[in-house]
C-alpha positions in Angstrom: -18.2 15.1 -8.5 -19.7 16.0 -4.9 -18.9 12.1 -4.1 -15.6 11.9 -5.3 -14.8 15.0 -3.4 -16.3 13.4 -0.4 -13.7 10.3 -0.9 -11.2 12.8 -1.3 -11.4 15.0 2.2 -12.1 11.9 4.3 -8.2 10.8 2.9 -7.6 14.6 3.8 -8.7 13.7 7.7 -7.4 10.4 7.4 -3.9 12.0 6.1 -3.0 14.8 8.7 -4.7 12.4 11.8 -1.8 9.8 10.3 0.9 12.9 10.0 -0.3 13.6 13.7 -0.6 10.3 15.3 1.1 7.7 13.1 3.3 10.4 11.0 5.9 7.2 9.4 3.0 6.1 7.6 3.4 9.6 5.5 7.2 10.2 5.5 8.6 6.5 6.0 10.9 7.5 8.6 11.9 4.7 10.5 11.9 6.8 13.9 8.6 7.7 14.1 7.2 4.5 14.3 4.0 3.7 16.9 3.6 0.4 16.7 5.8 -2.5 17.3 5.3 -4.3 14.1 6.4 -1.2 12.3 3.8 -1.7 10.0 3.5 2.3 9.0 6.5 1.8 7.0 5.0 -1.7 5.6 1.6 1.2 4.5 3.6 3.7 3.2 5.5 1.6 0.8 2.4 0.0 -0.8 -0.6 1.5 -2.7 -2.0 0.8 0.5 -0.9 4.2 1.2 -3.7 5.8 -1.0 -6.0 6.1 2.3 -3.3 8.7 3.5 -2.7 10.4 0.4 -3.7 14.2 1.1 -1.5 15.9 -1.5 -3.0 13.7 -3.7 -6.5 14.2 -2.7 -5.8 18.2 -3.1 -4.7 17.5 -6.5 -8.2 15.5 -6.9 -9.8 19.1 -5.5 -7.8 21.1 -8.0 -9.1 18.7 -10.8 -12.7 18.8 -9.9 -12.3 23.0 -10.0 -11.1 23.3 -12.8 -13.5 20.7 -14.6 -16.7 22.2 -12.9 -15.7 26.2 -13.0 -14.9 24.9 -17.1 -18.7 24.0 -17.3 -20.2 26.8 -15.7 -17.9 29.1 -17.8 -19.7 26.9 -20.7 -23.1 27.5 -19.4 -23.0 31.5 -19.2 -21.1 31.8 -22.5 -23.5 34.2 -23.5 -23.4 36.5 -20.2 -20.1 38.6 -21.0 -20.0 39.6 -17.1 -20.5 36.3 -15.7 -16.1 35.8 -15.5 -15.5 38.8 -14.0 -18.4 38.5 -11.4 -17.6 35.3 -10.7 -13.8 35.2 -10.3 -14.9 38.6 -7.5 -17.3 36.1 -5.8 -14.7 33.5 -5.7 -12.5 35.7 -3.1 -15.7 36.3 -0.8 -16.6 32.6 -1.1 -12.9 31.5 0.2 -11.6 34.1 2.3 -14.4 35.2 5.0 -14.4 31.3 6.4 -10.6 31.1 6.5 -10.8 34.1 9.1 -13.2 32.8 10.8 -11.7 29.8 11.3 -8.4 31.5 12.4 -10.1 33.8 15.0 -11.1 30.8 16.4 -8.1 28.9 16.7 -6.8 32.3 17.9 -9.5 32.2 20.7 -8.8 28.7 21.6 -5.3 29.5 21.9 -6.2 32.0 24.2 -7.9 30.2 26.6 -5.8 27.1 27.0 -7.7 24.9 25.0 -5.0 23.8 22.4 -3.4 20.7 23.7 -1.2 19.4 20.8 2.3 20.7 21.9 1.7 18.1 24.2 0.5 15.5 22.2 3.2 16.0 19.6 5.8 15.0 22.6 3.7 11.2 22.6 3.4 11.0 18.9 6.8 12.2 17.6 5.1 14.4 14.6 6.7 17.8 15.0 4.3 19.0 12.6 1.2 18.5 15.1 2.9 21.1 17.2 2.6 23.8 14.9 -0.8 24.7 14.7 -1.8 27.6 17.5 0.9 27.2 19.6 0.5 28.4 23.4 1.3 31.8 23.9 3.0 32.4 20.2 0.2 33.7 18.6 -0.7 37.0 18.1 -3.4 38.8 16.6 -1.6 41.0 14.6 0.1 37.7 13.0 -3.1 36.3 11.8 -4.3 39.8 10.7 -1.0 39.6 8.1 -1.7 36.4 7.5 -5.1 36.6 6.5 -4.7 40.1 4.3 -0.9 39.7 2.5 0.0 36.3 2.8 -3.0 33.5 2.8 -4.9 34.7 -0.7 -1.0 35.8 -2.3 1.6 33.4 -1.0 -0.5 30.7 0.5 1.4 31.2 4.2 -0.4 30.7 7.2 2.2 30.8 10.2 0.0 28.9 12.6 -2.3 27.2 10.5 -0.1 25.7 7.5 -2.9 23.6 5.7 -4.5 26.9 4.2 -1.7 26.8 2.1 -4.0 25.8 -0.7 -6.2 28.8 -1.0 -3.7 31.0 -3.0 -4.2 28.1 -5.6 -7.7 27.8 -5.1 -8.0 31.5 -5.6 -5.5 31.8 -8.5 -6.1 28.5 -9.8 -10.0 29.6 -10.5 -9.1 32.7 -12.1 -6.6 31.1 -14.0 -10.0 28.6 -15.0 -12.7 31.4 -15.8 -10.1 33.5 -17.9 -8.4 30.5 -20.0 -11.8 28.7 -20.7 -13.4 31.8 -21.7 -11.0 32.6 -24.3 -10.2 28.6 -24.9 -14.1 27.2 -25.7 -14.5 26.1 -28.3 -11.7 27.4 -30.2 -10.4 25.3 -32.6 -6.5 26.3 -31.5 -7.5 25.0 -27.7 -5.7 21.4 -28.3 -2.5 23.3 -29.0 -2.7 25.7 -26.2 -3.4 23.1 -24.4 -0.1 21.6 -25.1 1.6 25.0 -24.2 0.1 25.4 -20.6 1.2 21.8 -19.8 4.5 22.4 -20.3 4.8 25.8 -19.2 2.5 24.5 -15.7 3.6 20.8 -15.7 5.5 21.2 -12.2 3.2 23.3 -10.7 -0.4 22.5 -8.8 -1.8 24.7 -11.4 -1.2 21.8 -14.2 -4.2 20.0 -12.2 -6.8 22.5 -12.8 -5.8 22.8 -16.4 -6.5 19.3 -16.6 -10.1 19.5 -15.3 -10.4 21.9 -17.9 -9.4 19.6 -20.7 -11.4 17.0 -19.7 -14.5 19.4 -19.3 -13.9 20.8 -22.9 -13.5 17.6 -24.3 -15.6 14.9 -21.9 -17.9 13.7 -24.8 -14.8 12.8 -26.9 -13.3 10.5 -24.2 -14.3 7.2 -25.0 -12.3 4.4 -24.7 -12.3 0.2 -23.7 -13.4 -0.4 -20.3 -9.7 -2.0 -19.5 -8.2 1.5 -20.4 -10.4 3.2 -17.7 -9.1 0.3 -14.9 -5.3 0.6 -15.9 -6.3 4.3 -15.6 -7.3 3.6 -12.2 -4.4 1.2 -11.4 -1.8 4.0 -12.5 -3.8 6.2 -10.4 -3.3 4.8 -7.7 0.4 3.7 -7.5 1.3 7.2 -8.5 -1.5 8.9 -6.3 0.0 7.4 -3.2 3.0 7.2 -1.4 4.3 4.4 -3.7 6.7 5.6 -6.1 8.2 7.9 -3.4 8.6 5.1 -1.2 10.8 3.3 -4.2 13.1 6.9 -4.5 13.2 7.0 -8.2 15.5 10.0 -8.3 15.1 11.1 -12.2 11.2 10.9 -11.0 11.5 13.3 -8.4 11.3 16.6 -10.5 8.1 15.5 -12.2 6.2 14.8 -8.6 3.6 17.5 -8.9 2.8 16.9 -12.7 2.4 12.6 -11.7 0.0 13.4 -8.7 -1.6 15.8 -10.9 -2.3 13.1 -13.8 -3.3 10.5 -11.2 -5.5 13.1 -9.9 -7.4 13.2 -13.2 -7.3 9.9 -14.1 -8.7 9.0 -11.1 -11.4 10.9 -11.3 -12.2 9.6 -15.0 -12.2 6.2 -13.4 -15.2 7.3 -11.5 -17.5 9.0 -14.3 -16.2 5.8 -16.7 -16.3 2.6 -14.8 -19.6 1.5 -13.7 -19.4 0.4 -9.9 -16.8 3.2 -9.0 -19.6 5.3 -10.4 -21.9 4.2 -7.9 -19.7 4.1 -4.7 -19.2 8.1 -5.6 -22.7 8.2 -5.6 -23.3 6.9 -2.0 -25.2 9.8 0.2 -21.8 9.8 2.8 -19.7 10.6 0.6 -22.1 12.7 -1.6 -23.0 14.6 1.9 -19.2 14.8 2.9 -18.4 16.0 -0.7 -21.2 19.0 -0.6 -19.5 19.8 2.4 -16.2 19.6 2.1 -14.6 23.1 1.7 -15.9 23.3 5.6 -14.4 20.4 6.7 -10.7 21.2 5.3 -11.4 24.6 6.9 -11.8 23.4 10.2 -10.0 19.6 11.1 -7.4 20.9 12.5 -9.0 23.5 14.7 -11.1 20.9 15.7 -8.2 18.1 16.2 -6.1 20.4 18.6 -8.9 20.9 20.6 -11.4 18.0 22.3 -9.7 15.2 20.8 -6.3 16.1 21.5 -7.3 16.6 25.2 -9.2 12.9 25.4 -5.7 11.5 23.8 -3.6 13.3 27.0 -6.4 12.0 29.7 -6.0 8.6 28.4 -2.6 8.0 26.7 -1.2 7.4 30.2 -3.4 3.9 31.1 -4.4 3.1 27.8 -2.2 1.5 25.2 -1.2 4.0 22.0 -3.5 2.3 19.5 -6.5 2.2 21.6 -6.3 6.0 22.6 -5.5 6.6 18.9 -8.9 4.7 17.6 -10.9 6.6 20.2 -9.2 9.9 19.6 -9.9 9.2 16.1 -13.7 8.8 16.5 -14.1 12.1 18.8 -12.0 13.8 15.9 -14.7 12.7 12.9 -17.7 13.4 14.9 -16.3 17.0 16.3 -15.4 17.7 12.8 -18.9 17.0 11.4 -20.1 19.4 14.1 -17.9 22.3 14.0 -18.3 22.1 10.0 -21.7 22.4 10.2 -21.7 25.1 12.8 -19.2 27.1 10.1 -21.8 26.6 7.0 -25.2 27.5 9.6 -22.4 30.7 10.4 -22.0 31.6 6.7 -25.7 31.2 5.7 -26.8 33.7 8.6 -24.2 36.4 7.8 -22.1 35.6 4.5 -24.4 34.8 1.8 -27.1 37.6 3.0 -24.4 40.0 2.1 -23.7 38.5 -1.2 
């Protein structure tokens, strides 16, 4: 699972970089094209957009969370206090690092170390400029976000990628409680169906699908071509292909299809041998093991040094060359910043817990 998480977090990093510098790949808007060939629109309309499919990757994370936490509940079924303790610890796993990242972003802004607003003028993104815009962020608003909005509604005024935190928190609680009561229960299949119908158009269905896979893993046996078909379906529905076709009848079920695609994607990596070996590569396992740190830090990184380098080079180099250098700087800085955040966590928070 770490390897699949590694693939997913790399897609998230690429997604947000594309959204900042080649936004037409993500939204398919012709007015936001930044290449002469207009290749962004081509990528947007094909399954190749899977490499930029950030929302699909988030669904993968939610399915994996459901899978892993269900396995943990099953392993601790004889410990009646496990679910309560794990639910409380989940808050301390998620929120302290969020606080650090927001405060770091605030400090960067106060010392004029964020350059995203100026970069946004070149990239036509309109999204990149929303992160810690100079002179508009207050510590009071950040504290309000931390203690009232982020954990409960997923809203963060200056760091909008934190919308997933409330889902991870409430989704984890949902998995802990549901898997505790449904584990090996005779009526669990009926309850799965009821919950699927109730949650079909929410992100919580991804957690539920992870639960279902974990609870019934030994019963899932199909011919290899079925898993390959599932993998192809996951690429089509996980990418922006269906969105580009603009089938209006499918629009209300967009979240559900992303969740199904994520579940099929994970099953493919569990059941197809070459995909399993791919996910076991050390680089993917490493990124997956540290995926939460990468997710939290990557946009603070992007609006800093990489954006500064972009502004310095754009007057003298071609756009494609500058974005390539910016991307390399971005990835290197994400690794460095994430490792610093991980060390900080091990020094302070793990001792407290």
